N, C-alpha and C positions, 0 to 999 in steps of 0.2 A: 422664564420660570423652569426649574429643574424638577422633574418627577422622579421620586425615589421609589424603587420597587419595594413592596412589602417583603418581610422576611419569609423564607421558605417555610418555616414552622412557627406558628404562634400559639401561645398557651392562653386559654380562656378559663377563668374560674366562674362558673355559672352562679348567678344570684338565685337563692332559693327562698321559697315561702312554705314553711311547714314541711321542708324536705323536698318539695316539688319545684322543678325548674323547666322553663321553656326557652329554647335557643333556636336561632336561625343560622343555617349554614348557607353562605352566599354561593352563587354560581362560580365555578372554577376552583372550589375548595372541597376538600374531603375532611370530615371530622372524625376523630378517634376518641371515643368516650372511655376514659381511664378511671377506674374506681379502686382506691387503695393500691395503686401501682399495677393493676392488672387491666388489660384491654377487655372492655365489656362488649362493645360493638362498634361497627363502622357506620358513620353518619353521612349520607349523601346530601347534596344541596336541598334545602327545604326546612320545614319546621319540625322540631323534635322535642319530646318531653322526656325527662329523666327524673328519677327519685333516688334520694340518698338519706339515710338516717342521720339527723343532725348530730354533730360531734363524734359520731362513730364511723362514718364513711366519708372519705375525702375524694371528691370528684374533680376531674379536670377534662377539658376538651382540647385536644391538640388539633389545630387547624393547619392542614398541609396544603400548600398551593399546588394544584394539579394542572395549572395552565402552562403553556410553553414559555420557558424563561430563557434568558440569555446569560452566558458565562464567558468572560474574557480570560483566556489563558495565555500567559506570556512566559517564555522560558529564557534563561540566561546561561547559555552554555551547558544545557542539560543533556544534549544529544551529540553523538559522534557519527559521521557519515561512514559509508563503506570504505572509502579511501582515507579515513582517519582525520577528518576535519571537524572541528566543533561547529555546531549548527544551532542557531537560535530560531525558534518558530513561535509566531504569535498568531492566535486564531480565536475566532468567535464561535462558541458552541451553543446551539439551540437545543435545550434539553427539557424533559418532562418527567415528572414523578409517575411511575406506573405501579409502585408497590408502597403505598403510604406507611403501612405498618413497618416494613423493613427500614425505610428512610427515617421515620420519626422515633421508633422505639429500639432499633437494633444497631444503629450507627451513631457513635458519639459525635462525629463531625461529618455530616453527609457531604457537604460541599468539598471538604478536603479529600474525602474518599473518592469523589467523582474526578477531581483534578488529578489525583494520583493515578487513577485508571486511565485517564486521557494521556498522561505523560508516559505511562508504561507502553501504551500502544504506539505513541509517537516514537519512542525509542526503538521499537521493533522495525517500523517502516523506514525511518531515517537511516538506520544501520544497514538496510538493504540497498540503499541508493548511493551512487557516487555523486561527487560535487557537481559534475556537468548535468547529471540527471535531475538533481534537485533544482538547478537553475532553470532547466527547460520545462520539466513536467512535474516538479515537486508538489505544487499546490494541488493539482488534480489527483496525483497518486496518494498523497496524504489524506485528502478528503475521502477518496474511494476506500482506502484501507479502514479508516475509522468507521465509516458507515456500513462496511461489510463485516465488521467484527463487533457486533452489538451485544454479544453474550456477556462480555466482561462488564458491561454497564447494567444489563438486566439483573445480574446477580446482586447488584447494589440497590436495585429498585428504581433505576433510571432508564430512560430511552433517549437516544440522540435523534433529534428531528432533522437537523441539518448542521453542517460544519462549513465555515468560511475561513480560509487561510488569509490572514491580512498581511503577513510579512514572513519571509524567510531570509535570514542574514547569516553571514559567515565572518569570523574574525579575520582581520587583514594580515595577521602575523602567520608566517608559514611554520611548518614543523610542529603542528599541534600535538602530535602524539608524544613528542619528547617533553612538551610542557605538561601533558597529563601524567607523564612518568615522574615528574617532580623537578625537572630542570628549571632553574631560574631564567629570567629574560637574558641576563648576561651570558649564562652558560649556553643558552640557545643561540645567541648571536655568535659566540665563539665557535660553536659546532657548525653553524652555517658557513662561516668564513673558512674553517678548515676543510669542509666538504667541497666548497667551491674551488679552493686551491688545489685539492687533489684532482678534481675534475679537469681543471685547466692544465695541470701537469700531465695528466694522462692523455689529454688531447694533443699536447705538444709532442710527447714521446711517440704517440701513434703516428703523427704526421711525419716525424723524422724517420721512423722505421719504414713507413710506406714509401718514402722517397728512395730508400736504399734497397729495400727488398719487400716482397709481398708477404702477407701473413699466410702461414700454412693453413689452408682450409680444406685439406683432403678429407678430413673426417667431419666436416661441417655438413649439416643437413640443410635442405632448401628452406629459405626464409630465416636463416640464422646468421648473425654476424658474430664472429669469434674474436675476442680480444686476446692479446698476448697474455700468457699466464701471470706475469708479474703485475700487469695492469688490472687483470681480473681480480687478483688478490687485493689490490688497493681498493677497488670499488666494491668488493664483497660479492661479486657475481662473475661467472665465467662467460655467460652468453647473454646477449640481448636479442630477443626474438621480435621480429616485425610481424604485425597481424596479417594473417592470410586472408585473401578475398574469398567470398562464398563461392561454392561450386556453381558454375554456369553451364547449362546444357548447350551442347553444340547444335547449331541450326543446320540441318541437312536439307539441301534443296529438294531431295526426293521425298521428303515427308513434311507434314505440317505439325507445328507444336500444339500440344493440348492447351485448352484454355477454359476459363470459367466466364460465363456470360451473365451479367446482372439481369434478372427477370424484369425489373422495373424500368431501368434506363437503357437496357440493351448493350451496355458497354462491355466489351470483351477484354479480358486480361490474360495475356499469355503466361504460361507456367514455364519460366525460363531458368529456374534454379531448383536445386534439390538439396535439402528439403525446401518446400514452399510453405512458409509460415504465415498465419493469419492472426491478427490481434490489434489492439489499440496502441500498443507500444510502437515507437518509431523504429525499433530495431527489427521489426517483422518485415518479411518480403512484401506482404500486402497489408497496408495499414487500413483498418476498418474503423470508421468514426462512429459507428452505432453505439449508443449508450449501453446496450445489453451485451455488447461484445467484451470479453475479458481482455486483460492486457496481453496475455498469450493464450489464444483460444483454441486454435486447431492447426493442423499442418497436413500437407500432401507430400507423399514420398514416392519417388519412382523406384520400383522394385521388380524383381523377377520371380514369377511363380514357380511351382514345382514342375511345370512343363517347359520351362525355359522361356516363356513369353513375358515381355516387359509390359508393365502397366503402372497404375497409380493407386495408392492406398490413402484413405482419409482417416485421420486419427484426431479425436478430441483429447487435448492435453490437460484436462482437468478444469475446464471452464466452469464458471458459476451457473450460467443459464443454459448450458448444453449446446451440442451441435446436432442438427437433424439431417438425416439422409432419407429422402423420399418419405418424409413425414414421421420417421422413426428416430427417437433420440438414441445417439450412440453411447455405448459404455465408455467411460473415461479410459484413455490409454489403450484402447483396443482397435487395431488397424482393420479397416474394412475396404475390400477392393471396390474400385469405381468402374462404372461402365458409362458409355456415352448416353446422354440425356438424363443422367442421374441429377436430382435436385438437392442442392446443399443449402441449408438454412441456418443462419447465425443471427440471433436477435430478430430484427424486423427485415433484414436483408436476405435475399435468396438468389442463388446462382444456379445455372445449368452447366454441368461438366461436359465438355466435348473432348473426347480422347484423340490422340494422334492417329494418323492413318494406319500405322502398323502396330497400334497398341491393342489392349484387350477390348473386346466388344461386349 
């Protein structure tokens, strides 16, 4: 047996006797008494009496479902990732009406408005993520983004109680950007074949040139591979840069590295890079699994003060729930010098900072 959910808004025409009517509002609903097109009052669950002059006043009661409801949202190529791939997102949204007047009387199609707001927010967060990020942490990041940007739903009279991402899929065809620009499938295939031929020719030419002579790299910078000018012109780029590794602090046998020690577990983590970043994202130096920790929450920087002494500064990089130093919440993006035994708290996790032997005390 299939249970069909009642409509979000139901219209009731009260039966009257000599202009008087008695109506019951069930639990989980809010009634709006409308007389001659104007809202008279809001009716909470329970028994209510109303009066209207026969033939002169037209009364209706709009029953608005205020319980938590479920909405399935399925996209078909509505979004584009940061690296320009089409993305399909299917999700289940648990929502609730928080402003019955706004929903019932001011929106011509409340559900369509809610779906549009959800897709607008999805477009923003998907456009910030690359294909690999969507594959790895896309579900978590999309859910976190929607639940942290509730203002766009409150303005419509709704609140999102929870979001569950059921599926994230990608078109199998490459070159999505060119399809978006209007190329047909045949033109896209021809473009791919031409590009592949150019890449193969460039690779063969480069191999033959390297066999006879080396490429002049006198002006090349570290981490840069320079193509011959004619091949760079073919590929539409002159240099291909390889990613540089993060800065790693050298370990001197005469000094100990600074560290942060977890107060609960006692686990010590050495600060071996500069900057030393903390957050839930996997690209941070220290990945924190606490739910109250932002994706990019805080960082520690090794710096030199006005007296020439080296030490560490703690900076909150604009987190949602704040970074606390010795019980005091830091101002966002304001660096504070650290001393040994300082206590750093992020969410429910707390660490004690231990400076290096020759650092600031």
